[in-house]
C-alpha positions as CSV (number, residue, x, y, z in Angstrom):
1,X,0.0,0.0,0.0
2,X,2.9,2.4,0.7
3,X,5.1,1.9,-2.3
4,X,8.1,0.9,-0.2
5,X,10.5,-1.9,-1.3
6,X,9.0,-5.3,-0.6
7,X,10.6,-7.3,2.3
8,X,11.0,-11.0,2.1
9,X,11.5,-13.7,4.7
10,X,15.2,-14.6,5.1
11,X,16.6,-18.0,4.2
12,X,15.3,-21.1,5.9
13,X,17.9,-23.9,6.4
14,X,15.7,-26.9,6.9
15,X,18.9,-28.7,7.8
16,X,18.3,-30.1,11.3
17,X,21.4,-28.0,12.3
18,X,23.8,-29.8,10.0
19,X,24.7,-26.8,7.9
20,X,25.1,-24.6,11.0
21,X,28.5,-24.0,12.6
22,X,29.5,-22.6,16.0
23,X,32.5,-20.2,16.2
24,X,34.7,-23.1,17.4
25,X,33.5,-25.4,14.6
26,X,34.0,-22.7,12.0
27,X,37.6,-22.0,13.2
28,X,38.4,-25.7,13.3
29,X,37.0,-26.4,9.8
30,X,39.0,-23.5,8.2
31,X,42.2,-24.4,10.1
32,X,42.0,-27.9,8.8
33,X,40.7,-27.0,5.3
34,X,41.5,-23.4,4.4
35,X,40.2,-24.0,0.9
36,X,36.7,-24.2,2.4
37,X,36.8,-20.7,3.9
38,X,34.6,-19.2,1.1
39,X,31.9,-21.8,1.9
40,X,31.4,-20.4,5.4
41,X,29.3,-17.3,6.1
42,X,28.0,-15.4,9.1
43,X,24.4,-16.3,9.9
44,X,21.8,-14.2,11.8
45,X,18.5,-15.0,13.4
46,X,16.6,-12.3,15.3
47,X,18.4,-13.2,18.5
48,X,21.8,-13.3,16.8
49,X,21.2,-9.8,15.4
50,X,19.9,-8.3,18.6
51,X,22.5,-9.9,20.9
52,X,25.4,-10.2,18.5
53,X,25.6,-14.0,18.8
54,X,28.3,-15.4,16.5
55,X,27.0,-18.2,14.4
56,X,27.9,-19.5,10.9
57,X,26.5,-21.6,8.1
58,X,27.8,-23.5,5.2
59,X,26.7,-21.6,2.1
60,X,27.3,-23.8,-0.9
61,X,26.3,-22.7,-4.3
62,X,25.8,-25.4,-7.0
63,X,29.1,-24.7,-8.6
64,X,30.9,-25.2,-5.2
65,X,29.5,-28.7,-4.6
66,X,32.7,-30.6,-5.8
67,X,34.8,-28.5,-3.5
68,X,32.4,-29.0,-0.6
69,X,32.3,-32.8,-1.1
70,X,36.1,-32.9,-1.2
71,X,36.2,-31.8,2.5
72,X,35.2,-34.9,4.6
73,X,33.5,-32.9,7.4
74,X,31.4,-30.9,5.0
75,X,30.5,-34.0,2.9
76,X,29.3,-35.8,6.1
77,X,27.1,-32.8,7.0
78,X,25.6,-32.8,3.5
79,X,24.8,-36.5,3.8
80,X,23.1,-35.9,7.1
81,X,21.0,-33.2,5.6
82,X,19.9,-35.5,2.8
83,X,18.9,-38.2,5.3
84,X,17.0,-35.8,7.5
85,X,15.0,-34.3,4.7
86,X,14.3,-37.6,3.0
87,X,12.9,-39.2,6.2
88,X,11.2,-36.1,7.5
89,X,7.8,-37.0,6.2
90,X,7.3,-33.5,4.9
91,X,5.5,-33.0,1.7
92,X,8.5,-31.5,-0.1
93,X,11.1,-33.5,1.9
94,X,12.2,-35.6,-1.1
95,X,12.5,-32.6,-3.3
96,X,14.7,-30.7,-0.8
97,X,16.7,-33.9,-0.2
98,X,17.8,-33.7,-3.8
99,X,19.8,-30.6,-3.0
100,X,21.1,-31.2,0.5
101,X,24.0,-28.7,0.1
102,X,21.4,-25.8,-0.1
103,X,19.0,-24.3,2.3
104,X,15.4,-25.3,1.7
105,X,14.5,-21.7,0.9
106,X,17.5,-19.7,-0.3
107,X,16.7,-16.2,-1.5
108,X,19.9,-14.5,-0.5
109,X,21.5,-11.8,-2.8
110,X,25.1,-10.8,-2.4
111,X,24.3,-7.1,-1.7
112,X,23.8,-5.1,1.4
113,X,20.5,-5.8,3.2
114,X,18.3,-4.2,5.8
115,X,16.8,-6.6,8.2
116,X,13.9,-6.4,10.6
117,X,13.5,-9.0,13.5
118,X,10.4,-11.1,13.4
119,X,10.3,-10.9,17.2
120,X,11.6,-8.1,19.4
121,X,11.1,-6.7,22.9
122,X,8.0,-4.5,23.5
123,X,9.6,-2.3,26.0
124,X,12.0,-0.6,23.6
125,X,10.9,2.7,22.1
126,X,12.2,1.9,18.6
127,X,12.4,-1.2,16.4
128,X,15.9,-2.6,16.2
129,X,16.6,-2.4,12.5
130,X,19.9,-3.8,11.3
131,X,22.1,-3.8,8.2
132,X,24.0,-6.9,7.0
133,X,27.1,-7.1,4.8
134,X,26.5,-8.6,1.3
135,X,28.1,-12.0,2.3
136,X,26.1,-12.3,5.6
137,X,23.0,-14.6,5.6
138,X,19.7,-13.7,7.3
139,X,17.5,-16.5,8.6
140,X,13.8,-16.7,8.2
141,X,13.5,-15.1,11.6
142,X,14.3,-11.8,9.9
143,X,12.6,-9.9,7.1
144,X,15.1,-8.8,4.5
145,X,15.2,-5.9,2.0
146,X,18.0,-6.2,-0.4
147,X,19.8,-3.0,-1.6
148,X,17.7,-0.8,0.6
149,X,17.3,2.9,-0.2
150,X,19.2,5.1,2.3
151,X,16.0,6.6,3.7
152,X,14.5,3.3,4.8
153,X,16.4,2.7,8.0
154,X,15.3,6.0,9.6
155,X,11.7,5.6,8.4
156,X,11.4,2.1,9.8
157,X,13.3,3.1,13.0
158,X,10.8,5.9,13.6
159,X,8.5,6.2,16.6
160,X,5.6,6.2,14.1
161,X,6.5,2.8,12.7
162,X,7.1,1.4,16.2
163,X,3.7,2.2,17.5
164,X,2.1,1.1,14.3
165,X,3.8,-2.3,14.8
166,X,2.6,-2.5,18.4
167,X,-1.0,-1.7,17.4
168,X,-1.6,-3.7,14.2
169,X,1.0,-6.5,14.6
170,X,0.9,-9.7,16.6
171,X,2.4,-10.7,19.9
172,X,4.6,-13.6,21.1
173,X,4.1,-13.6,24.9
174,X,5.1,-10.0,25.8
175,X,7.2,-9.4,22.6
176,X,6.2,-7.7,19.4
177,X,5.8,-10.0,16.3
178,X,6.5,-8.2,13.0
179,X,4.8,-9.1,9.7
180,X,5.7,-8.0,6.2
181,X,2.1,-8.0,5.2
182,X,0.1,-6.9,8.2
183,X,2.6,-4.4,9.6
184,X,5.0,-3.3,6.9
185,X,2.6,-3.2,3.9
186,X,-0.1,-1.3,5.8
187,X,2.2,1.3,7.3
188,X,1.0,4.7,5.9
189,X,3.8,6.6,4.2
190,X,3.1,9.9,2.4
191,X,4.6,10.2,-1.1
192,X,8.2,11.2,-0.6
193,X,10.0,13.8,-2.7
194,X,13.6,13.3,-3.7
195,X,14.6,16.0,-1.3
196,X,12.8,14.3,1.6
197,X,14.4,10.9,0.7
198,X,17.8,12.6,0.8
199,X,17.2,14.2,4.2
200,X,15.7,11.1,5.7
201,X,18.7,9.2,4.3
202,X,21.0,11.7,6.2
203,X,19.1,10.8,9.4
204,X,19.7,7.1,8.7
205,X,23.4,7.8,8.5
206,X,23.2,9.9,11.8
207,X,21.6,6.9,13.5
208,X,24.2,4.5,12.3
209,X,27.0,6.9,13.3
210,X,25.6,7.2,16.7
211,X,25.5,3.4,17.1
212,X,29.1,3.2,15.8
213,X,30.3,5.4,18.7
214,X,29.6,2.4,21.0
215,X,31.7,-0.4,19.7
216,X,31.4,-3.8,21.4
217,X,27.8,-3.2,22.4
218,X,24.8,-5.1,21.1
219,X,21.7,-3.7,19.3
220,X,19.6,-5.0,22.3
221,X,21.8,-2.9,24.7
222,X,21.7,0.2,22.5
223,X,17.9,0.2,22.4
224,X,17.3,-0.9,26.0
225,X,15.5,2.1,27.7
226,X,17.8,1.7,30.7
227,X,21.1,1.7,28.7
228,X,20.3,3.6,25.4
229,X,23.1,6.1,24.9
230,X,22.1,9.8,24.8
231,X,23.6,10.4,21.4
232,X,21.6,7.6,19.8
233,X,18.4,8.8,21.5
234,X,19.0,12.3,20.2
235,X,19.7,11.0,16.7
236,X,16.3,9.2,16.7
237,X,14.5,12.2,18.1
238,X,15.9,14.5,15.4
239,X,14.9,12.0,12.8
240,X,11.4,11.7,14.3
241,X,11.1,15.5,14.4
242,X,11.8,15.8,10.7
243,X,9.6,12.9,9.7
244,X,6.6,14.2,11.8
245,X,6.8,17.8,10.9
246,X,8.0,17.8,7.3
247,X,6.7,14.4,6.0
248,X,3.6,13.7,8.0
249,X,2.9,17.4,8.4
250,X,2.2,18.0,12.1
251,X,3.6,17.9,15.6
252,X,2.1,15.2,17.7
253,X,1.3,15.6,21.4
254,X,1.6,11.8,22.1
255,X,1.3,8.3,20.6
256,X,-2.4,8.5,20.6
257,X,-2.3,11.4,18.2
258,X,0.3,9.6,16.1
259,X,-2.0,6.6,15.8
260,X,-5.1,8.7,15.0
261,X,-3.1,10.3,12.2
262,X,-1.8,7.1,10.9
263,X,-5.2,5.4,10.8
264,X,-6.6,8.5,9.0
265,X,-3.9,8.1,6.3
266,X,-4.6,4.4,6.1
267,X,-8.3,5.0,5.6
268,X,-7.6,7.4,2.8
269,X,-5.1,5.0,1.1
270,X,-7.5,2.1,1.2
271,X,-10.4,4.1,-0.2
272,X,-8.6,4.7,-3.5
């Protein structure tokens, strides 16, 4: 409804853990078989992204299968994936068993990506939006937008988007559950001029720069209300002020007014 780039679910392994590596397993594998280094990539679920958990996967393209099978440990893992899928009883088990070196669903593109956790803590004032390197893999616990425009991080990190998520999205216990259809697609966004996109993009960079001033911290820590650094909070406030006054066209007294305005925009958009 809003004309924004479409987010997709990340990649689903369907591997019973056989394509996944811990940090220790990754280091041991590469120490014993340095030729396999390019087959190992950093892997992120929602928890990995928020808490900077270090995890890896074997990412084997079709042309890399001969190399992968020449490494005994990787060949053994591929066999275990084939066995697990062929005996799973799933409708598509046999089909996926035919390509055991690959994830069941592999949509990854080797470009920078913006990722949104499927589940995140409700008590944080902003959604914890991340950016991944082109060679990093997002799991299906993240929604992914490949080659995102610069303005998108600040827009999705806004207070407006956060309260929209809380209001129209789902819940998992006391946590927010994000949806690319119910939340992202319905989020009302006025038509953005090129100048507005440029300015919002500058706010995206300001938010990232503020995060970068706290190396060694996690996204969860950065956005915890009890530990959120002042410079990051100020970067978000400045971004919100521009979005609300110059894009959405008004100053809001509180979140109730924000929601009223968003639902008014949504009603107008769905009447077209």
